[in-house]
N, C-alpha and C positions, 0 to 999 in steps of 0.2 A: 504494500500500500504506500501511496505517496500523497503529498499535500501541497496546498498553495494558500498563501494569505497575503493581503495587501501590506500588512505591517506586522511586526513581531513585538510581543510584550517582553518585559524583562525576563520573566520566567521562561518564555519560549527561547529567547536568545541564550540563556544559560544552559538549557537542556540541549539545544543544538550544538553549542560550543563543546560541552562535555562529550556528546556523542561523537563529534568529528575527531576530537583529540584522542578519545579512547580507541576509535577505529584505526586511525593512522598509527598510534603507538602499538596496538596489537598486531597489525599487519607487519610492521617493521620488526617488532620483537619476535613474533612467531616464526617469520621467515629466517631471521638471523639464527634463532635457536635450532631450527630444523635443517639449516644449511641449504634451503631450497632457493634456487636462483631463477631469474626470468627465463621462461621457456618459449620457444617459437610458437607453441600452441596458443600463447596469448593472442597472437595475430589472428587466430581462429575464434577462440571462445569469447573474448571481450567484444568484438564486433557482432558476433552471433547473438550474444545476450542483448547487446544494444539494439539490434534490429528487432528482436522480439519485444523489448521494452518500449519500442516506439509505437506499439499498437495497444495503448491502454484503453480501459473501459471506464468512463466517468461514472461515479455513483453519488453518494450522499454528501452534501455540504462541501463539495470540492475534493472529496476523496476520489482517487483513481485506482483501479485495479489492473495489474498486468497479468498476462498468461504465461510469463516466463518462469513460474515457480518450478515446474518439473525440470527445466533445463538447469536452473541454479541448484536444485537438489542433486542432479547428476554431477555437477561440478564439485559440490560439497562432498560427495561420495568418492569421486575419483582422485581428489587432491587433498593435501594436508590443509588444515583450517586457514593458515596464513596465506597460502597460495589461492585457495578458494575465495577468501575475503578480498584479496587484491583484484582478482578477476571480476568479482561482483561489483567492487567499487568502481572499476573502470567501465564496466558494461551497463551498470544500472542507470541508463540515460532516461531522459524525459523529454518528449517533444516540446514541452513548455519552455525548456531551457533554450532551445533554438529560437523560439518566438519571443523571448525576453519576458515571459510571463512569470518566471520563477526567479527570485533573487539568488545571488551566488551563495549566500549563507544557507538558504533553504535547499538549494540544489545539493550542496555538500552534505547537509543533514540527511536528505533523502537517500543519497548514495551510501552514506555511512550506516544508517539504520538497516538498509538491505544487506550491506556487507557484514554487519554484526550478526544479523539473523542467520546468514549463510555460514558464518564461522561457528556459531553456536550449534547449528545442525551438523556441520562436519565434525566438530569436537565430540558430540554425543555419538555419532555413528562410529567414529574411529576408536571409541572406548571398547567396542565389540569386534571391530575388524581393523587390522593393521593396514594403513594405506599403502604399504610397500608390497602387500600381497594382492594377488588377483582375487576377484570376487568368487570365482569358482573353487577357491581354496577354503572357504568357510561354509558351514551348513546353511541351507536355504532358510531355515526357521530363524537362525541367528540374524541373517541379513534382513529379512522382512521385519523382525522385531526392532532391529537397530534403525531401519528406515522409518518406521512409525514413530519411534521415540525422537528421531532427528526432526521429523516434520513437526512434532509437538514443540520441541525446543525452538525451532524456527518461528512458529506462530507466537509463542510466548514473548520472544524478544521483539519481533516485528510489531505485533498488535499492541504490546505494552508501550513501546516508544511512540507509535503513531497516536494511540489513544491518549497518552499523556500530553503530547503536543497539541492535539485538537481540543482536549479538555481545557488547556490553558488559553487557547485561542477563542473558543466559543463560550467559555464559562459554564460548562455543563459537567456533571459528574463523570469520572473515568468509567464507571460501570455502564453508563448510558452509551458512551462512545464504543466500549467493547461490544455491546449488544448490536450497535450499528455495523461493526466490522464482522460480526457473525452472520453473514448474509445468507438468507434462505432458511434460517432456523438452525438451532443448535445441533440436533442429531444429524440432519442432512449435511450441514457444514462440516461436522467432524468426519463423517464418512468420506466426503469429497476431499478434504484436506489430507487425511491420512492416505487415501487412495492415490493422491498425487505424489505423496512421499514414496510410495511403492513404485509408482510409474517412474520416478527419478532413478530408483534402484534398477528398474528394468532397462532404462536408457543407458545407464552406466555399464550394465552387463553387455548390452548390444554393442556399445562402443568398443569394449575389450574384445569382443568376438569378431566383429566385422569391420570395425574402424569407421572411416568417414562415409561409407556407403549408407550408414544408418541415418545420416542427417536429413535427407529428404523425407524419410519416414517419420522424423521427429517434427520437422517444421510444418508440414502440411496439416497434421492433426491439430497442432497448436493454433494455427491460423483459423482452421475450421471451428475449433472450440471457441475462439474469440467471437466469431460471428454468432454461434449458437448462444453463447453467454449474453452477448449484446441484445439479441432478440428476446431471450427469455427475461432479461432484466427489464427491457422496455415494456414487455407485456405486463409484468407484475407492477411496475411503476404506474402504468396506465390504470391498472385495477385499483391501486392504492389512491391515485389521484382522483379517480371516479368516485370512490367512497368518500373521500374528503370533500369533494365538490358537492356530492349529494347532501352531506351533513351541513355544509355551508348554505346550500340553497334552502334546506329546511329551516335553518336559523333565519335566513333572509325572508322566507315566506312568512314565518311567524311574526317577524318584526314588521313586515309590511301589513300583515293582518291587524296588528295592534295599531299601526299608524292609521289604517283605514277606519278602525273603530273610533279612534280619537277624532278623525274628521267627521264621522257620522254624529258623534256626540256634539261637536261644535255646530253642525247644521241643525241638529235637534234643539240645541240651546237657542240658536237664532230664531227658529220657528216658534219656540215656546215663549221666549222673552220679548220678541219684537213683533213678529207677524201675528201671533195669537192675540196679542193685546189689541191690535187694530181690528181684527175680526170680531173680538168681543165688543169693542166699542160700536162697530157697525151693527151688531145684533141688538144692542141697547137702543141705538138710533131708530132701527126698524120698529121695535116695540113702542117707542115714544110716538113715532109717526102713526102707527095703528090707533093709538088712543086719541090722538088729535083728529084722526079721520072720524072716529066714533063720535067725537064732540062737535064735528063739523067746524073745527077751528082751522079754516083754510089758509089764512095768512101765515100762522105759525107752521102749518103743515108744509107750505112751500119752502119756508126757511129750513125746516128739518130735512126735506128731500134734497136740498142743496148740500147740506152737511153729509147726508148719506152718499151723494154722488162724489163728494170730496174724499170720503173714507174709502169708497170703492176704488177711486183712482189711486189713492195712496197704497191700497192693498195691491193693486195691479202693478204699480211701480216697484214695490218691494219684491214681489214675486219675480218680476223681470230682472231686477237687480241680482237676486239670488241665482237665477239661471245664467245670467251674463257672467257672474263671477265663477260659477262652476265650470263654464265653458272656457273662460279666459285664463284662469290660473288656479291650480290646486292650492296655491299659497294664500289665496284670498285677495282682498282688495289691497292689502299692504304691499304685495309684491316681494321679490326676492330680497332686495336690499333691506327693507324695513323688517321683513320676517327674520333675517339673520340678526339684525340688531336687537330685535325684541327677544330672540332666543338667548343671545349672549348676555343681555341685561338680566334675564331671569336666572340663568344658571350661574352667572358670575356675581350675583348680588352680594353674597357673603364670602366669596372665595378669595378676594384680594387680588384677583387677576385683572390685568388691564387689557382690554380687547381693542384692536385697531381694525377698522373696516375700510376697504377700498373696492366698492362694488359699482362697476360701471352700469349705466342704463343701457341694457342690451335687450333687443326684442327676441326673447327665447321662447321656443315651444314650451307649452305648459309642462309636459312630462320631463323635459330636460331641466327646467327650472326646479322642479320638485326633486329630481335626482341630485342636482347640485346642492340643494338645501339639506337633503338627508346625508349626503357624503360629508358636507361641512359639519353638520351636527354630530355625526359619528366621530369625525376627527377631533373635534373640540372635546367631546366627552372622553375619548381615549387619552388625550393630553392631560386633562384634569385628573383622571383616575391614576395614570401611570407615570407621568413626567414631572408633575409638580412645577409647572411654569409660573413665572410672574407676568409674562406678556404673551399674547397670542395675536397673530396677524391673519386676517381673512381677506383675500382679494379675489375678485372675479373680473377678468379683463378679456378683451378680444385681441389676439396677437397671432401673426403668422398663420392666418386662416384657421385658427383654433379658438374656441372658447376655453379659457384657462382658469381653473380654480386652484388657488395656491393657499395652503394652510401652513403656517410656520409658528413654531413656539421656541422659547429659550429654555426649555426644561432639560431634564436629565439625559434625554436621548437614549439610544440603544444600538446594539450591534446588528445591522440589518442582515448579516450572514448567519447569525445565531438562530437556532430554532425558537419559535414562539411558544408561549405558554400553552400547554394542552388545554383544549376546551374553550380557548378564547379566539373568536372569529371576527373581531372588529375590523382589522385591516383587510381580511379576506372578503368580508361583506362589502366594504367600501370598493374593493376592486371589482366585485361582481356587479355592483350598481353601475360602475363606470362602463363595464362591458355591455350591460343592457342598453345603454345609450350609444354604443359604438365608440366609446372613448377608451383611454388608457390611464393608468395610475402609476406614478413613480414615487418612491420613497427614498429620501436622502437623510441619513442620520448617523451619529456616532456617539458613544458614551460621553456625557457631560458637554455636548455640543448642540443640543436641540435637535429638532426634527422638522423637515420640510416635506410636505405631501403635495404633489402636483398632479392635477387631473386635467386632461385635454379632451375636448369634444371637437372633432373636425366640423367646421362650419358647412362643408359640403353635405355632410350627413344631416345636419340640422335643417338645411334648406329643403332637402328631399323630404324630411319628416313633416315640415310645414306644408309641403305641397301634397301631402297625403301619400307619401311613399311607403316603403316597407319597414320603416323604423318600428322598433318594439320597445320604446323607452318607458312604456307605462309600467309598467310594473316594476452447471454450477461448478463453475470451474474456479477453484481457489487460485488466487494470484497474489502478488505482492501489492500492498496498498500504499498510496502516497497522497497527501493532501493536495487538492487541486483548486479550481476556481469555484466560488460559492454557487450552490444550487439550492433548489427548494424541494426536490423530490427525495423520496426514501428509496434505499436500494432494494433490489430483489434478486432472485436467483442466488447462486452460490459463488462466493468469492474468497480471496485469501490475502495475498501479500499486499501491504499498504504503503503509501508514501504520503507526504503532507503537503498542504497548500503553500503557495509561495509567500 
């Protein structure tokens, strides 16, 4: 496994430095102790490992998995630990190194932790089998048992270092990181990992028996296994993403149902407190007119009929006003700007937060205006609950053929690459609302540096919506792991060796 991160904390830097120094020291010391010198086969093994390592599979939060584990196990079995570590250090390349996505320090750490895990595997294997002997000179059950133990040692070192590094980066428990590295489930992962250790033993035996002719037989299955792994991981990721999306949509549906209930209550309150009073007055005026008619008081009756006519007109005007407002804007007569100010005045009354508004007068379709209001409301509530800001800025502008909603606060901020709290869907619901209106949502934040949320709705889509268009705004092959670029999906299928993000 390998990894990538935009910047390193002090803890990450210390861990990386210790790992690199330990690796270089062990490689030099072990080779000096065993008297092993550079071999021409380096010209074969290091590039071969590098070629396989250039086909990584991205997984969770920037972790990447390679399919070179069997090849590295083969090298750990064939060579003394110091030699195997040197080959692994040189060969454990990462395509992100060539693209400049991984810093030099992280690249060295990724190479070092792979080399350490290979040396650990080789040291365990050679406790049971002397590297100077051919494999066919030891009993098969000893070799298989040694290969299984070597695979376990490899995993402990690799997963332990990667999980520790990622735990420091994402501020999550090491145990959770280890669960993420155990891709595909504990039992299946164990069987796959140990099976790959035995495969490494088989490749080593083939090398001793037939030499270089076995290389095509090794590389073709590894490349094929990568494609199978990639497909199976993508399918399981899609399944997990679908489940999460369904849960988010359920939450969004419940929230929208509550919002609709609130709107119905507001309409009911208007009908009861305003329109019902006019109708009651009209009813009284009709009763009075009937009595005047019985008394033949025609002059007063004429005056009363005029009042009835005025009350009827007032009732008609108010009904038309309600209909007009319902058609014009779900936000009511106040409009988007005043609705946002009213909302922030209400929620910020006793909070000590200062709200800044910059909402341009833009002719928005009613559904889009409502989406912007709900996204802004959700963003403000998230900031108040989790960021403890003293100031919040809300802006709605038109720029670059987009309607742009920008929410900014000076609160505590957060690591956008870290996993969110389980069961909290505020940001996801905001993103789903933006998608409903054909828009996008971007988040920029870092610890102690506030948060900026930017939502963009293309004006071309809004125009089509206004024209009655189609808008719907209303509503397992183990591998070595290494940290990579941040992602939001969870891994699936079976994987193994890791490396860390840059």
